C-alpha positions, 0 to 999 in steps of 0.5 A, spaced: 243 367 237 242 365 244 246 362 249 245 354 251 247 355 258 241 360 259 236 354 257 234 350 263 237 343 264 230 340 265 223 342 262 218 346 266 213 340 266 219 336 269 221 341 274 213 342 276 213 334 277 219 334 281 217 340 285 210 337 287 213 331 289 218 334 293 212 336 298 209 329 298 216 326 300 216 331 306 210 329 308 205 334 305 198 331 303 198 330 296 192 335 295 196 341 298 202 339 294 198 339 288 195 346 290 203 348 291 204 346 284 198 350 281 200 356 285 207 356 282 210 358 276 216 356 273 219 363 272 217 366 279 220 361 284 225 357 280 229 364 280 235 361 283 233 354 283 233 353 275 235 346 276 233 345 283 225 344 284 227 340 291 230 346 293 225 351 291 220 347 295 224 347 301 225 354 301 217 355 300 216 350 305 220 354 310 215 360 310 210 355 312 208 355 319 205 349 323 
């Protein structure tokens, strides 16, 4: 029997939608935000950001240089 606390509070699709939107709201062009979404997989960067796609986007963007 699986533990219900292991399940994410949001779906993968919703997580990725919010992840992409976080980039756009921070001034990233939509086509770049879409590329970030495609490159992202729920299982990789969501680690530690299970219910916080905006935090995951912030972390990802912290590695970018201008």
